MMTF fields as JSON, N, C-alpha, C and O atoms, coordinates in Angstrom:
{
  "mmtfVersion": "1.0.0",
  "mmtfProducer": "UNKNOWN",
  "numBonds": 507,
  "numAtoms": 508,
  "numGroups": 127,
  "numChains": 1,
  "numModels": 1,
  "chainsPerModel": [1],
  "groupsPerChain": [127],
  "chainIdList": ["A"],
  "bondAtomList": [4, 2, 8, 6, 12, 10, 16, 14, 20, 18, 24, 22, 28, 26, 32, 30, 36, 34, 40, 38, 44, 42, 48, 46, 52, 50, 56, 54, 60, 58, 64, 62, 68, 66, 72, 70, 76, 74, 80, 78, 84, 82, 88, 86, 92, 90, 96, 94, 100, 98, 104, 102, 108, 106, 112, 110, 116, 114, 120, 118, 124, 122, 128, 126, 132, 130, 136, 134, 140, 138, 144, 142, 148, 146, 152, 150, 156, 154, 160, 158, 164, 162, 168, 166, 172, 170, 176, 174, 180, 178, 184, 182, 188, 186, 192, 190, 196, 194, 200, 198, 204, 202, 208, 206, 212, 210, 216, 214, 220, 218, 224, 222, 228, 226, 232, 230, 236, 234, 240, 238, 244, 242, 248, 246, 252, 250, 256, 254, 260, 258, 264, 262, 268, 266, 272, 270, 276, 274, 280, 278, 284, 282, 288, 286, 292, 290, 296, 294, 300, 298, 304, 302, 308, 306, 312, 310, 316, 314, 320, 318, 324, 322, 328, 326, 332, 330, 336, 334, 340, 338, 344, 342, 348, 346, 352, 350, 356, 354, 360, 358, 364, 362, 368, 366, 372, 370, 376, 374, 380, 378, 384, 382, 388, 386, 392, 390, 396, 394, 400, 398, 404, 402, 408, 406, 412, 410, 416, 414, 420, 418, 424, 422, 428, 426, 432, 430, 436, 434, 440, 438, 444, 442, 448, 446, 452, 450, 456, 454, 460, 458, 464, 462, 468, 466, 472, 470, 476, 474, 480, 478, 484, 482, 488, 486, 492, 490, 496, 494, 500, 498, 504, 502],
  "bondOrderList": [1, 1, 1, 1, 1, 1, 1, 1, 1, 1, 1, 1, 1, 1, 1, 1, 1, 1, 1, 1, 1, 1, 1, 1, 1, 1, 1, 1, 1, 1, 1, 1, 1, 1, 1, 1, 1, 1, 1, 1, 1, 1, 1, 1, 1, 1, 1, 1, 1, 1, 1, 1, 1, 1, 1, 1, 1, 1, 1, 1, 1, 1, 1, 1, 1, 1, 1, 1, 1, 1, 1, 1, 1, 1, 1, 1, 1, 1, 1, 1, 1, 1, 1, 1, 1, 1, 1, 1, 1, 1, 1, 1, 1, 1, 1, 1, 1, 1, 1, 1, 1, 1, 1, 1, 1, 1, 1, 1, 1, 1, 1, 1, 1, 1, 1, 1, 1, 1, 1, 1, 1, 1, 1, 1, 1, 1],
  "groupList": [{"groupName": "MET", "atomNameList": ["N", "CA", "C", "O"], "elementList": ["N", "C", "C", "O"], "formalChargeList": [0, 0, 0, 0], "bondAtomList": [1, 0, 2, 1, 3, 2], "bondOrderList": [1, 1, 2], "singleLetterCode": "M", "chemCompType": "L-PEPTIDE LINKING"}, {"groupName": "THR", "atomNameList": ["N", "CA", "C", "O"], "elementList": ["N", "C", "C", "O"], "formalChargeList": [0, 0, 0, 0], "bondAtomList": [1, 0, 2, 1, 3, 2], "bondOrderList": [1, 1, 2], "singleLetterCode": "T", "chemCompType": "L-PEPTIDE LINKING"}, {"groupName": "ARG", "atomNameList": ["N", "CA", "C", "O"], "elementList": ["N", "C", "C", "O"], "formalChargeList": [0, 0, 0, 0], "bondAtomList": [1, 0, 2, 1, 3, 2], "bondOrderList": [1, 1, 2], "singleLetterCode": "R", "chemCompType": "L-PEPTIDE LINKING"}, {"groupName": "TYR", "atomNameList": ["N", "CA", "C", "O"], "elementList": ["N", "C", "C", "O"], "formalChargeList": [0, 0, 0, 0], "bondAtomList": [1, 0, 2, 1, 3, 2], "bondOrderList": [1, 1, 2], "singleLetterCode": "Y", "chemCompType": "L-PEPTIDE LINKING"}, {"groupName": "PHE", "atomNameList": ["N", "CA", "C", "O"], "elementList": ["N", "C", "C", "O"], "formalChargeList": [0, 0, 0, 0], "bondAtomList": [1, 0, 2, 1, 3, 2], "bondOrderList": [1, 1, 2], "singleLetterCode": "F", "chemCompType": "L-PEPTIDE LINKING"}, {"groupName": "TRP", "atomNameList": ["N", "CA", "C", "O"], "elementList": ["N", "C", "C", "O"], "formalChargeList": [0, 0, 0, 0], "bondAtomList": [1, 0, 2, 1, 3, 2], "bondOrderList": [1, 1, 2], "singleLetterCode": "W", "chemCompType": "L-PEPTIDE LINKING"}, {"groupName": "GLU", "atomNameList": ["N", "CA", "C", "O"], "elementList": ["N", "C", "C", "O"], "formalChargeList": [0, 0, 0, 0], "bondAtomList": [1, 0, 2, 1, 3, 2], "bondOrderList": [1, 1, 2], "singleLetterCode": "E", "chemCompType": "L-PEPTIDE LINKING"}, {"groupName": "GLN", "atomNameList": ["N", "CA", "C", "O"], "elementList": ["N", "C", "C", "O"], "formalChargeList": [0, 0, 0, 0], "bondAtomList": [1, 0, 2, 1, 3, 2], "bondOrderList": [1, 1, 2], "singleLetterCode": "Q", "chemCompType": "L-PEPTIDE LINKING"}, {"groupName": "GLY", "atomNameList": ["N", "CA", "C", "O"], "elementList": ["N", "C", "C", "O"], "formalChargeList": [0, 0, 0, 0], "bondAtomList": [1, 0, 2, 1, 3, 2], "bondOrderList": [1, 1, 2], "singleLetterCode": "G", "chemCompType": "PEPTIDE LINKING"}, {"groupName": "CYS", "atomNameList": ["N", "CA", "C", "O"], "elementList": ["N", "C", "C", "O"], "formalChargeList": [0, 0, 0, 0], "bondAtomList": [1, 0, 2, 1, 3, 2], "bondOrderList": [1, 1, 2], "singleLetterCode": "C", "chemCompType": "L-PEPTIDE LINKING"}, {"groupName": "LEU", "atomNameList": ["N", "CA", "C", "O"], "elementList": ["N", "C", "C", "O"], "formalChargeList": [0, 0, 0, 0], "bondAtomList": [1, 0, 2, 1, 3, 2], "bondOrderList": [1, 1, 2], "singleLetterCode": "L", "chemCompType": "L-PEPTIDE LINKING"}, {"groupName": "ALA", "atomNameList": ["N", "CA", "C", "O"], "elementList": ["N", "C", "C", "O"], "formalChargeList": [0, 0, 0, 0], "bondAtomList": [1, 0, 2, 1, 3, 2], "bondOrderList": [1, 1, 2], "singleLetterCode": "A", "chemCompType": "L-PEPTIDE LINKING"}, {"groupName": "SER", "atomNameList": ["N", "CA", "C", "O"], "elementList": ["N", "C", "C", "O"], "formalChargeList": [0, 0, 0, 0], "bondAtomList": [1, 0, 2, 1, 3, 2], "bondOrderList": [1, 1, 2], "singleLetterCode": "S", "chemCompType": "L-PEPTIDE LINKING"}, {"groupName": "ASP", "atomNameList": ["N", "CA", "C", "O"], "elementList": ["N", "C", "C", "O"], "formalChargeList": [0, 0, 0, 0], "bondAtomList": [1, 0, 2, 1, 3, 2], "bondOrderList": [1, 1, 2], "singleLetterCode": "D", "chemCompType": "L-PEPTIDE LINKING"}, {"groupName": "PRO", "atomNameList": ["N", "CA", "C", "O"], "elementList": ["N", "C", "C", "O"], "formalChargeList": [0, 0, 0, 0], "bondAtomList": [1, 0, 2, 1, 3, 2], "bondOrderList": [1, 1, 2], "singleLetterCode": "P", "chemCompType": "L-PEPTIDE LINKING"}, {"groupName": "HIS", "atomNameList": ["N", "CA", "C", "O"], "elementList": ["N", "C", "C", "O"], "formalChargeList": [0, 0, 0, 0], "bondAtomList": [1, 0, 2, 1, 3, 2], "bondOrderList": [1, 1, 2], "singleLetterCode": "H", "chemCompType": "L-PEPTIDE LINKING"}, {"groupName": "ILE", "atomNameList": ["N", "CA", "C", "O"], "elementList": ["N", "C", "C", "O"], "formalChargeList": [0, 0, 0, 0], "bondAtomList": [1, 0, 2, 1, 3, 2], "bondOrderList": [1, 1, 2], "singleLetterCode": "I", "chemCompType": "L-PEPTIDE LINKING"}, {"groupName": "ASN", "atomNameList": ["N", "CA", "C", "O"], "elementList": ["N", "C", "C", "O"], "formalChargeList": [0, 0, 0, 0], "bondAtomList": [1, 0, 2, 1, 3, 2], "bondOrderList": [1, 1, 2], "singleLetterCode": "N", "chemCompType": "L-PEPTIDE LINKING"}, {"groupName": "LYS", "atomNameList": ["N", "CA", "C", "O"], "elementList": ["N", "C", "C", "O"], "formalChargeList": [0, 0, 0, 0], "bondAtomList": [1, 0, 2, 1, 3, 2], "bondOrderList": [1, 1, 2], "singleLetterCode": "K", "chemCompType": "L-PEPTIDE LINKING"}, {"groupName": "VAL", "atomNameList": ["N", "CA", "C", "O"], "elementList": ["N", "C", "C", "O"], "formalChargeList": [0, 0, 0, 0], "bondAtomList": [1, 0, 2, 1, 3, 2], "bondOrderList": [1, 1, 2], "singleLetterCode": "V", "chemCompType": "L-PEPTIDE LINKING"}],
  "groupTypeList": [0, 1, 2, 3, 4, 5, 6, 1, 7, 8, 8, 2, 0, 9, 10, 11, 10, 11, 4, 12, 11, 1, 13, 4, 1, 4, 13, 9, 11, 8, 14, 1, 11, 11, 6, 2, 8, 15, 7, 14, 6, 10, 2, 11, 10, 4, 8, 14, 8, 11, 13, 10, 12, 11, 12, 4, 3, 14, 11, 4, 2, 16, 8, 15, 8, 17, 10, 16, 12, 10, 1, 10, 8, 8, 18, 14, 19, 18, 11, 6, 5, 16, 2, 2, 10, 8, 14, 7, 19, 8, 8, 8, 13, 11, 3, 4, 19, 14, 10, 12, 15, 5, 14, 2, 12, 6, 2, 10, 12, 11, 18, 19, 11, 19, 17, 8, 2, 7, 18, 1, 10, 12, 0, 17, 19, 13, 10],
  "groupIdList": [1, 2, 3, 4, 5, 6, 7, 8, 9, 10, 11, 12, 13, 14, 15, 16, 17, 18, 19, 20, 21, 22, 23, 24, 25, 26, 27, 28, 29, 30, 31, 32, 33, 34, 35, 36, 37, 38, 39, 40, 41, 42, 43, 44, 45, 46, 47, 48, 49, 50, 51, 52, 53, 54, 55, 56, 57, 58, 59, 60, 61, 62, 63, 64, 65, 66, 67, 68, 69, 70, 71, 72, 73, 74, 75, 76, 77, 78, 79, 80, 81, 82, 83, 84, 85, 86, 87, 88, 89, 90, 91, 92, 93, 94, 95, 96, 97, 98, 99, 100, 101, 102, 103, 104, 105, 106, 107, 108, 109, 110, 111, 112, 113, 114, 115, 116, 117, 118, 119, 120, 121, 122, 123, 124, 125, 126, 127],
  "secStructList": [7, 3, 3, 3, 3, 3, 3, 7, 6, 6, 1, 7, 3, 3, 3, 3, 3, 3, 1, 1, 1, 1, 7, 3, 3, 3, 3, 3, 3, 7, 4, 4, 4, 4, 7, 1, 1, 7, 7, 7, 7, 3, 3, 3, 3, 3, 3, 3, 3, 3, 7, 6, 6, 1, 7, 3, 3, 3, 3, 3, 3, 3, 1, 1, 1, 3, 3, 3, 3, 3, 3, 3, 6, 6, 3, 3, 7, 7, 7, 3, 3, 3, 3, 3, 7, 7, 4, 4, 4, 6, 7, 7, 3, 3, 3, 3, 7, 7, 5, 1, 1, 7, 7, 7, 1, 3, 3, 3, 3, 3, 3, 3, 3, 3, 6, 6, 3, 3, 3, 3, 3, 3, 3, 3, 3, 7, 7],
  "xCoordList": [-6.27, -6.72, -5.504, -4.445, -5.683, -4.634, -5.14, -6.292, -4.274, -4.636, -3.901, -2.724, -4.601, -3.999, -4.263, -5.353, -3.273, -3.38, -2.735, -1.611, -3.433, -2.863, -3.473, -4.498, -2.829, -3.378, -3.531, -2.744, -4.553, -4.817, -4.091, -3.607, -4.019, -3.391, -4.147, -3.565, -5.444, -6.256, -6.128, -6.82, -5.251, -5.025, -5.959, -6.019, -6.702, -7.576, -6.802, -6.012, -7.028, -6.398, -7.386, -8.571, -6.92, -7.794, -7.245, -6.034, -8.149, -7.793, -8.726, -9.943, -8.167, -8.962, -8.563, -7.392, -9.558, -9.336, -9.843, -11.023, -8.967, -9.347, -9.309, -8.277, -10.445, -10.558, -10.403, -9.984, -10.745, -10.539, -10.587, -10.733, -10.466, -10.481, -11.827, -11.9, -12.893, -14.225, -14.846, -15.933, -14.2, -14.741, -13.789, -12.772, -14.133, -13.271, -14.113, -15.252, -13.543, -14.161, -13.088, -11.896, -13.535, -12.575, -13.285, -14.5, -12.5, -13.028, -11.964, -10.77, -12.394, -11.474, -11.905, -13.092, -10.939, -11.208, -10.742, -9.848, -11.343, -11.013, -9.613, -8.939, -9.182, -7.825, -7.501, -6.33, -8.488, -8.191, -7.671, -7.144, -7.806, -7.329, -5.815, -5.29, -5.122, -3.646, -3.14, -2.234, -3.714, -3.381, -1.895, -1.046, -1.616, -0.228, 0.5, -0.115, 1.79, 2.604, 3.555, 3.345, 4.579, 5.594, 5.587, 6.642, 4.408, 4.277, 4.348, 3.957, 4.843, 4.921, 3.59, 3.576, 2.468, 1.172, 0.819, 1.335, -0.068, -0.629, -2.029, -2.841, -2.321, -3.608, -4.236, -3.583, -5.508, -6.238, -6.442, -6.774, -6.245, -6.516, -7.764, -8.632, -7.866, -9.024, -9.289, -8.387, -10.562, -10.951, -11.196, -11.174, -11.425, -11.253, -12.308, -13.422, -11.95, -12.839, -12.621, -11.777, -13.378, -13.246, -13.232, -13.831, -12.54, -12.559, -13.262, -13.667, -13.402, -14.156, -13.491, -14.14, -12.218, -11.528, -11.666, -10.997, -12.528, -12.784, -11.558, -11.37, -10.732, -9.624, -10.075, -10.781, -9.681, -10.057, -8.806, -7.7, -8.975, -7.788, -8.077, -9.154, -7.14, -7.07, -5.828, -4.842, -5.88, -4.71, -4.45, -5.386, -3.186, -2.868, -1.606, -0.887, -1.356, -0.202, 0.58, -0.001, 1.901, 2.774, 3.382, 4.091, 3.103, 3.52, 5.012, 5.508, 5.746, 7.181, 7.782, 7.215, 8.9, 9.55, 9.524, 8.856, 10.261, 10.35, 9.645, 9.878, 8.79, 8.048, 8.998, 9.762, 8.94, 9.75, 8.892, 9.275, 7.726, 6.83, 5.396, 5.15, 4.457, 3.043, 2.258, 2.506, 1.308, 0.419, -1.019, -1.29, -1.931, -3.367, -3.969, -3.883, -4.577, -5.127, -4.057, -4.335, -2.828, -1.732, -1.03, -0.055, -1.51, -0.89, -0.138, -0.638, 1.064, 1.837, 1.107, 0.517, 1.157, 0.621, 1.678, 2.561, 1.574, 2.509, 1.886, 0.697, 2.684, 2.245, 2.941, 4.132, 2.199, 2.772, 2.945, 1.976, 4.175, 4.443, 3.824, 4.045, 3.046, 2.449, 3.426, 3.907, 3.716, 4.701, 4.751, 3.934, 5.714, 5.844, 4.777, 4.585, 4.09, 3.026, 3.608, 4.694, 2.873, 3.325, 3.235, 2.565, 3.917, 3.927, 2.552, 2.299, 1.662, 0.335, -0.512, -1.524, -0.106, -0.806, 0.122, -0.186, 1.245, 2.12, 3.188, 3.888, 3.348, 4.389, 4.047, 2.876, 5.064, 4.861, 4.735, 4.729, 4.634, 4.529, 3.156, 2.599, 2.611, 1.318, 1.55, 2.431, 0.755, 0.845, -0.54, -1.559, -0.546, -1.754, -1.57, -0.487, -2.592, -2.487, -3.535, -4.711, -3.138, -4.102, -4.419, -3.514, -5.687, -6.127, -7.038, -7.662, -7.116, -8.005, -9.335, -10.207, -9.493, -10.728, -11.111, -10.284, -12.37, -12.846, -12.48, -12.898, -11.711, -11.316, -12.496, -13.167, -12.732, -13.822, -13.231, -12.822, -13.196, -12.668, -11.285, -11.008, -10.429, -9.063, -8.131, -8.407, -7.054, -6.069, -4.906, -4.295, -4.599, -3.439, -2.316, -2.453, -1.204, -0.06, 1.159, 1.475, 1.839, 3.039, 4.216, 4.142, 5.301, 6.541, 7.339, 7.593, 7.732, 8.459, 9.742, 9.846, 10.709, 11.959, 11.88, 11.675, 12.043, 11.988, 13.214, 13.384, 14.06, 15.274, 16.086, 16.521, 16.29, 17.106, 16.406, 17.024, 15.159, 14.395, 13.207, 12.71, 12.762, 11.579, 10.353, 10.402, 9.243, 7.954, 6.911, 7.04, 5.878, 4.747, 3.552, 3.167, 2.98, 1.807, 0.647, 0.852, -0.573, -1.693, -2.969, -3.097, -3.911, -5.226, -6.204, -5.795, -7.491, -8.525, -8.856, -8.877, -9.117, -9.558, -10.897, -10.99, -11.945, -13.301, -14.146, -13.69, -15.394, -16.359, -16.497, -17.265],
  "yCoordList": [-12.937, -12.142, -11.511, -12.128, -10.28, -9.561, -9.187, -8.784, -9.32, -8.956, -7.686, -7.517, -6.793, -5.561, -5.525, -5.875, -5.105, -5.073, -3.79, -3.479, -3.033, -1.793, -1.473, -2.036, -0.558, -0.068, 1.439, 2.116, 1.949, 3.383, 4.072, 3.415, 5.4, 6.144, 5.948, 6.05, 5.667, 5.437, 4.035, 3.694, 3.205, 1.87, 0.803, -0.285, 1.073, 0.056, -0.743, -0.18, -2.059, -2.94, -3.162, -3.379, -3.111, -3.262, -4.312, -4.418, -5.085, -6.116, -5.991, -5.916, -5.969, -5.918, -7.077, -7.445, -7.644, -8.689, -8.134, -7.806, -8.026, -7.485, -8.599, -9.235, -8.821, -9.85, -9.238, -9.912, -7.958, -7.173, -5.714, -5.417, -4.806, -3.38, -2.938, -1.94, -3.667, -3.279, -4.284, -4.033, -5.4, -6.439, -6.652, -7.334, -6.06, -6.165, -6.091, -5.623, -6.553, -6.429, -5.937, -6.166, -5.252, -4.893, -4.797, -4.608, -4.931, -4.886, -4.274, -4.495, -3.51, -2.932, -3.345, -3.324, -3.719, -4.131, -3.031, -2.253, -2.973, -1.955, -2.107, -3.104, -1.138, -1.144, -2.362, -2.722, -3.007, -4.145, -5.345, -6.279, -5.345, -6.477, -6.633, -7.727, -5.567, -5.657, -4.865, -4.043, -5.101, -4.328, -4.032, -4.836, -2.874, -2.44, -3.289, -3.897, -3.319, -4.072, -4.989, -5.305, -5.408, -6.238, -7.639, -8.24, -8.153, -9.512, -10.472, -10.112, -11.69, -12.647, -13.364, -14.558, -12.639, -13.287, -13.504, -12.83, -14.458, -14.762, -14.169, -14.536, -13.265, -12.571, -12.583, -12.248, -12.972, -12.972, -11.534, -10.658, -11.296, -9.988, -10.04, -9.174, -11.045, -11.226, -12.702, -13.537, -12.996, -14.343, -15.255, -14.829, -16.503, -17.008, -16.442, -16.121, -16.33, -15.845, -16.671, -17.568, -16.373, -17.099, -16.104, -15.032, -16.471, -15.63, -16.391, -17.539, -15.764, -16.357, -17.593, -18.357, -17.797, -18.98, -20.17, -21.189, -20.041, -21.087, -21.38, -22.504, -20.373, -20.486, -19.867, -18.858, -20.451, -19.952, -19.411, -19.882, -18.435, -17.82, -17.214, -16.658, -17.316, -16.411, -15.521, -15.931, -14.337, -13.461, -13.232, -13.018, -13.275, -13.143, -12.322, -12.022, -11.967, -11.156, -11.874, -12.47, -11.81, -12.226, -10.941, -10.243, -10.627, -9.354, -9.18, -8.057, -10.264, -10.16, -11.54, -12.547, -11.593, -12.869, -13.216, -12.554, -14.265, -14.721, -16.057, -16.977, -16.166, -17.396, -18.488, -18.276, -19.663, -20.811, -21.803, -22.243, -22.155, -23.107, -22.851, -22.163, -23.428, -23.186, -24.462, -25.144, -24.787, -25.929, -25.491, -24.573, -26.153, -25.956, -27.328, -28.2, -27.521, -28.825, -29.907, -31.072, -29.519, -30.47, -30.77, -31.522, -30.192, -30.43, -29.186, -28.073, -29.355, -28.191, -27.39, -27.957, -26.066, -25.164, -24.099, -23.856, -23.482, -22.423, -21.071, -20.857, -20.178, -18.803, -17.909, -18.07, -16.972, -15.974, -14.69, -14.128, -14.242, -13.007, -11.86, -11.737, -11.017, -9.85, -8.693, -8.17, -8.297, -7.251, -6.91, -7.38, -6.091, -5.574, -4.51, -3.656, -4.558, -3.596, -2.298, -2.281, -1.218, 0.095, 0.292, -0.47, 1.324, 1.586, 1.97, 1.793, 2.492, 2.884, 1.676, 1.837, 0.473, -0.739, -1.663, -2.84, -1.14, -1.894, -2.718, -3.464, -2.613, -3.381, -4.849, -5.227, -5.674, -7.106, -7.425, -6.525, -8.708, -9.158, -9.74, -10.465, -9.41, -9.942, -11.054, -10.954, -12.11, -13.27, -13.636, -13.319, -14.305, -14.786, -16.286, -16.718, -17.087, -18.534, -19.012, -19.104, -19.323, -19.865, -21.32, -22.117, -21.651, -23.007, -23.552, -22.787, -24.869, -25.505, -25.92, -26.454, -25.68, -26.056, -24.954, -24.124, -24.968, -24.021, -24.564, -25.668, -23.82, -24.324, -24.303, -23.283, -25.432, -25.538, -25.969, -27.116, -25.026, -25.285, -25.923, -26.86, -25.421, -25.929, -24.975, -23.781, -25.509, -24.733, -24.384, -25.27, -23.097, -22.626, -22.463, -21.726, -23.153, -23.081, -22.609, -23.116, -21.629, -21.065, -21.263, -20.934, -21.801, -21.883, -20.64, -20.404, -19.85, -18.609, -18.577, -19.202, -17.841, -17.602, -16.21, -15.224, -16.136, -14.871, -14.782, -15.586, -13.81, -13.605, -14.88, -15.187, -15.62, -16.824, -18.058, -19.121, -17.958, -19.104, -19.369, -18.467, -20.616, -20.967, -21.017, -21.479, -20.528, -20.543, -21.039, -20.842, -21.682, -22.068, -21.215, -21.174, -20.539, -19.697, -20.336, -20.951, -20.209, -20.814, -20.008, -19.225, -20.234, -19.609, -20.49, -21.267, -20.373, -21.101, -20.378, -19.149, -21.158, -20.612, -21.259, -22.48, -20.435, -20.955, -19.913, -18.809, -20.282, -19.352, -18.077, -17.199],
  "zCoordList": [-24.027, -22.906, -22.229, -22.11, -21.795, -21.082, -19.704, -19.549, -18.69, -17.319, -16.934, -17.254, -16.245, -15.728, -14.23, -13.778, -13.471, -12.018, -11.537, -11.93, -10.686, -10.167, -8.816, -8.431, -8.101, -6.836, -6.941, -7.603, -6.278, -6.314, -5.166, -4.245, -5.227, -4.132, -2.827, -1.747, -2.923, -1.734, -1.173, -0.214, -1.753, -1.216, -1.746, -1.173, -2.833, -3.416, -4.455, -5.213, -4.491, -5.466, -6.6, -6.347, -7.857, -9.018, -9.973, -10.17, -10.563, -11.525, -12.714, -12.543, -13.924, -15.152, -16.047, -16.131, -16.715, -17.708, -19.031, -19.152, -20.021, -21.324, -22.362, -22.576, -22.997, -24.025, -25.415, -26.356, -25.534, -26.754, -26.326, -25.14, -27.283, -26.945, -26.388, -25.672, -26.706, -26.237, -25.28, -24.758, -25.036, -24.167, -22.987, -23.114, -21.834, -20.669, -19.401, -19.42, -18.317, -17.002, -16.037, -16.243, -14.972, -13.933, -12.608, -12.539, -11.553, -10.198, -9.309, -9.514, -8.328, -7.353, -5.955, -5.63, -5.135, -3.758, -2.816, -3.148, -1.659, -0.673, -0.103, -0.36, 0.658, 1.221, 2.078, 2.193, 2.682, 3.546, 2.772, 3.376, 1.438, 0.642, 0.735, 0.527, 1.04, 1.121, 2.309, 2.17, 3.467, 4.662, 4.77, 4.386, 5.296, 5.455, 6.48, 7.356, 6.361, 7.31, 6.576, 5.405, 7.246, 6.616, 7.205, 7.402, 7.483, 7.981, 6.798, 5.688, 7.021, 5.917, 5.675, 5.376, 5.804, 5.654, 4.191, 3.3, 3.97, 2.667, 2.689, 3.538, 1.775, 1.803, 0.414, -0.575, 0.348, -0.925, -1.391, -0.592, -2.675, -3.262, -4.128, -4.014, -4.995, -5.867, -6.07, -6.015, -6.307, -6.697, -5.505, -4.351, -5.817, -7.165, -8.111, -7.698, -9.348, -10.391, -11.631, -11.651, -12.667, -13.931, -15.071, -14.988, -16.139, -17.323, -18.452, -18.271, -19.589, -20.694, -21.295, -22.009, -21.017, -21.543, -20.59, -20.763, -19.593, -18.597, -17.749, -17.283, -17.551, -16.611, -15.3, -15.299, -14.203, -12.891, -12.222, -12.49, -11.362, -10.78, -9.415, -9.198, -8.507, -7.368, -7.529, -8.141, -6.991, -6.918, -5.434, -4.664, -5.033, -3.619, -3.436, -4.39, -2.179, -1.803, -0.714, 0.193, -0.815, 0.28, 0.801, 0.077, 2.06, 2.629, 2.779, 2.699, 2.994, 3.225, 2.981, 3.406, 2.314, 2.046, 0.568, -0.226, 0.207, -1.175, -1.327, -0.544, -2.326, -2.579, -3.076, -4.017, -2.429, -2.824, -3.602, -4.686, -3.045, -3.709, -3.252, -2.261, -4.009, -3.758, -4.035, -5.029, -3.152, -3.378, -3.157, -2.382, -3.839, -3.647, -3.421, -4.286, -2.265, -1.926, -1.889, -2.176, -1.534, -1.443, -2.758, -2.775, -3.871, -5.183, -5.626, -5.46, -6.193, -6.632, -7.711, -8.631, -7.583, -8.601, -8.875, -8.053, -10.023, -10.42, -10.133, -10.371, -9.628, -9.403, -10.419, -10.686, -10.98, -11.876, -11.067, -10.555, -10.962, -10.247, -11.029, -12.234, -10.347, -10.996, -10.878, -11.883, -9.649, -9.407, -7.931, -7.139, -7.579, -6.212, -6.021, -6.887, -4.906, -4.634, -4.092, -3.511, -4.29, -3.856, -2.356, -1.66, -1.857, -0.413, 0.135, 1.326, -0.709, -0.22, 0.196, 0.878, -0.209, 0.225, 1.013, 1.201, 1.469, 2.359, 1.7, 2.384, 0.367, -0.305, -0.402, -0.365, -0.525, -0.722, -2.201, -3.04, -2.516, -3.893, -4.162, -3.338, -5.34, -5.763, -6.778, -7.632, -6.676, -7.555, -8.072, -7.459, -9.203, -9.856, -10.054, -10.45, -9.791, -9.948, -10.949, -10.598, -12.199, -13.157, -12.808, -12.56, -12.793, -12.444, -13.532, -14.268, -13.634, -14.602, -13.966, -14.651, -12.674, -11.98, -10.985, -10.606, -10.578, -9.576, -8.199, -7.85, -7.409, -6.086, -5.11, -4.95, -4.471, -3.497, -2.16, -1.982, -1.23, 0.114, 0.077, 0.826, -0.785, -0.873, -0.134, -0.013, 0.343, 1.095, 0.177, -0.421, 0.063, -0.679, 0.334, 1.31, 0.098, 1.012, 0.248, -0.828, 0.822, 0.209, 1.144, 2.328, 0.608, 1.359, 0.975, -0.206, 1.967, 1.718, 2.533, 3.589, 2.024, 2.748, 3.357, 2.649, 4.673, 5.396, 6.29, 7.205, 6.024, 6.829, 7.012, 8.122, 5.93, 5.981, 6.512, 6.587, 6.877, 7.383, 6.474, 5.8, 6.464, 5.678, 6.566, 7.706, 6.012, 6.704, 5.739, 4.531, 6.25, 5.415, 5.825, 6.993, 4.842, 5.042, 4.309, 3.262, 4.83, 4.118, 4.325, 5.266, 3.401, 3.461, 2.693, 1.83, 3.004, 2.286, 0.992, 0.941, -0.059, -1.336, -1.634, -1.758, -1.749, -1.945, -2.617, -2.918, -2.85, -3.474, -2.704, -3.097]
}
């Protein structure tokens, strides 16, 4: 499976999952998914969702700062950096978190470095 992620000139975020040349899904979220600004907030972009391989995922954005570590429900998880977002959606970095379970009312917490200081940002991940 291949994942594609892009933003439109109108500020919409899009995610596609391609399983083959003819078997794919995609979804686009409105501009509020990645509001403009350089705050070090943690903001959900997509998901959680599931793909055909029974992997679950949320995609999120950190508006400002560098990701140091990430936990879900208090347990360490790995984030895959997608890329730096364009100026039409306020910049920041987008990440994808592959999970082996469906998150139910779990808290995603990110430790980030912002201007030489560490901050912990968090958000709920649920259906």
